[in-house]
Every structure is written in C-alpha cells, then in structure tokens.
N, C-alpha and C positions, 0 to 999 in steps of 0.2 A: 784556486777558483772553484774547486769541487769537480764533480763529474761533468764531462763535456756534453753539451746538448746537441743531438744529431741534427735538429732543425737549424740551429744557429750555424753549425759547421757547413751544412748544405748551402745556406744563403751566402756565407763567406766565400765558398768555392765558386759559386755562380758569379759573384761580384768580382772576385779576383781574376776569374777567367774571361771577364768581359762579355758574358753571355746575356746579361741584362743590366741596365743602369739603375742607379738609386731611384730615379724618377719612376721607372717601371715598378720597382719594388714598392714604392709608396702607393701607387695605384692599386696594386694587388692587396696591400695591407688595408687600404681604405675600404675596398670591397668586402674583405673578410670582416672587418670591424662593423660594417653596416649590415651585411647579409646574415652574419652569425648572431646578431642580437636577438632575433626571434628564436633561434635554437637555444641560446643560453637562457633566455627568459622561460622557455618551455621546460628546460631541464630543472631550473630552480623551482618552478611550480610543482613538477612531478616529484621532486625530492621532499616536498612538504607533506605532512600527514594531518594537518589541522582542519581540513574541510574536504568534503567529497569531491572526487575528480573523475570517477569512472564514467559518468554520463557525459563528461565534457571532452574526454581524451580523444575520441575518434575525430571530432570536428577540428580539434587543434592539429592533429596529424595531417588531415586533409588540407588545412590552410597552409601548413608548412610545405606540403608537397606542391601545391599550386604556386607558391612563391618561388620555390626552387625551379620549377618548370618555366616560370616567367623570366627568371634570370638566365636560364639556359637559352631561351629564345631571344635574348638581347634586351630584355626589360630590366636594365641595371638601375641600382639606386642613384638618386640625383647627384650626390657628391662624386660618385665614381664616373658618371657621365660627364660631369663638369671637368674633371681631371683629364679624361680621355680627349675632350674637346680641345684642350690646350696642346695636345701632341700634334705636330705638323706632319710627321712621317706616317702616311697612311698604312704602310706595310707593318710598322711597329704597332700602330693602333689596332689593326686587325689581328695581329698576333696576340695581343693582350686580351681582346674580346674572345678569341678562340680558346685561350687558356682558361679564362673564367667560365666560358660555356662548358668546356670539357669537365671542369671541376663540379659544376652544378649537375651535369648529366650523371656523373658518378654518384653524387649525393642522392639524386632521385632514384637511381637503381638500388642503392643501399637501403633507402627508406622503403621502397617498394617491396623489398624482401621481408621487411618487418611487418608490413600491413597486408601481406598476401592472405588470401582466405584461410581461416583456421578457426577452430572452436573458440579460442580466446578472443580473436578479433571479432568474431560474430557476436560474442558477449558484449563487447564495448560498443559495437555498432548499434545493437538492439537497445542497450541501455541509453544511448544518446537519442534514439528515436522516441523512446518513452518518456525520458526525464530531462532532456536538454531544454532549458527555458527558451532559447532562441527558436528552436523548432516548434515548441508548444504554441508560441504566439502566431505561427504561420499556418497551423492546421485548421482546416475548415470543419472537418468532422473526424472522429476516431474510427479507424477501420477495425471492426470487430474481429474479422478473420486474422488480420495482422497481429492483433492483440493476443489471440489464442496461440498463434504460431510462435510468439515470443517465449512461451513456456518452455519450448524445447531448446531455446538458446540461452535462457537465463536460469541456471540451476537453482537459485533461491526460490523461484516460482514453481518448481516442479511439483511440490505438494500442495500448492494453493488451488483450491477448487475454482471451477469456472465462475461460480457465483461471486466468490470473493475477488476473482480477477477483474470482473467487470466494475468493481469499485473504481478502477482506473478511468472509466468513462467519466464519472463524476469528478474524479481528481483532475483530469485534464481540462474539464470545463472551468474549474476553479483556477487552474494554472493559467489557462488562456486569458481569463478575466484579469488576473493580476498583471500579466505581461502587457496587455492592452492598456491598462490603467497607468502603467509605468511605475508601479509601486515596487519597493524593494522586497525581494522574495527570499525568505529563508526556507529552502527546499525541505530539509528534515522537519522543521517545525510545521510546514504546510502539510506534509505527509501525515504527521501525527494528528493534526487538527481535522483533516477530512476523512481519516480512516479509523476513527475511534471505534466504530461499530464492527470493523473488520480488521482485527489486529494481525491476522495472517498476512494480509496484503501489505500492511504497513511494515511488518518485520522483513518481508521479502524485498520490498522496495528499498528500505534502508540498507540491507545487506548488499544490494546491487550497486547503489551509488557510492557506498563506502568500500567497494571491492578494491584491493591493492592494485595500483597501476605500475609499481616498481618494487624492487627488493630492498629499497633504502631503509624503510621502516623496520623490516625484519632484521637487517644488519645492525641498526641502531639498538634494537631490543637485545640482541645477542651481546653486543658490546656492553650494554648497561648491566646485563646479568653477570658478566664477568667482574664488574665492580662490586655487585651485591654479594655474589658467592665466589670468592676468590680462594687462593690456596691457603690463606690464613683463617678462613672461615669454613671449617670442614664438618662442624657439628650443628649447623643451623637446622632447626626443625622446619617442616614444610610451612606451618603457619607463620613462622618468623620470616621465611623467605618471601612469602606473599606480602607480609606487612612491609618489608624493606622495598619490594618492588612498587607497592602502592605509593609509598613515600617518595621513591625515586621519580616516578612518572607524574605525580600530581602536586608535589610541593614546589 
C-alpha cells in the first residue's frame, strides 16, 4: 500500500480506541470540507500568475481572517450546524464545538503571524488602498497626504515625482466612475489609457499590481529553465537560451 499516512493512522487509532465515533468524525470532516474551501480557492488564485493580484491580496487575507474568527466564535457553516443539531448528547455536541473552535483559533494565530506589520505587508496594504477596485468605488475623495505617504511604502514609486504621482487623482476619478457604472474593468488597460502623458506613474503602478504574491512563479521558471538548459545542452549560446525560453513561455 506504500508509505503509511500519519493522519490516517491517527484517525484509525482514535476510532479503535473509542475516543470518538464515526458520526463525530463525519461532522469534523464536513466542517473541514466547508471551511477550507475558501483557503483552497485562495491558494489556487495565488498560485496563478496570469493576472495582477498584489492589490487584491490584503483584502483576501482580511476576509479569510474574519471567517476564521467567525467560526471560532461559533458561527459554523450551515451543513455543520445541521449535523450538530442531530446529536442528542449535549456533552458530545459541546465537545465537537470546542474542538472546532480550538482549531480555528490556532488558524487565526497562524495567519496573524503572517499578516503582522512588516515592510512587505505594508506594500500589499498600500497597493490595495490605491488600486483595489472595491475600495475605489467607496472613496469620496482622494487623500493627497496619504497618496504622498504611499511613496515610502511602494518602492516602484520611489523615483516618481510628486507631479507624476498626482496623476493618481485623475486615475482614481476614472476608476470610481467605471466602478459606479458597473462596467467591466481591465486595470492594466485603464492604467495605460489614463496615464499616457505620465509614463513614470503608469510603469510604477503596473509594477505594483504585478508584484509577486508567492514564490510559485519563480519555482516554475527555475523548473522550466532546467528543461531548456539541461545536462545534454552544455554549449547553448546566450541568445539561443533566450530564444528557447521565449518559445517555452509563449508558445
């Protein structure tokens, strides 16, 4: 059967020892399958590199944190609540709730360590404040001081002049208009359209929203390079390597 799975062995020991029944196990599994869907979906999104995510990351993490806290406080998914309702033994029911709550508290603590204040997290927070479409639609007016302060938190804007930075005022007016109209927005295209006169702002903004949110893309690149330049290809010229990489990533 191959290598033994530690999780399967643990469950088998608990069941054989009578520490919990198959019914309790089903409830726990149902909670995991429901509550973890948001985490799995977020992981899949962050593993993709086909569209900008840096300006959306922080809100996604905040939403995940709030869901975990809600579960920890007893706000369980409907299917889990329905299965708990069928348990007549109040002591067993409270034991299951306590176990689920403890799991969610640990998850919240784990997530909090990742979103604690740091230069990188400040980058993603500021990127979301400037370029997240959901927030743009809620803004009444742009805070100029806040805009200037963003230069210290977003390295791509460090060399952008204040005059070029204030293109953002016009950009946000356009962004708010599109959001309120409910029209579909292609953020990179909109940045290019409103910032033609100020290419420095456009370049910094695109670098910000396309900033890597995980190391998956870099790992994929390294793996692909191993296919292009392997032990059987030891004399490729630099221009040939570039051509092979271009074909690998674009064909």
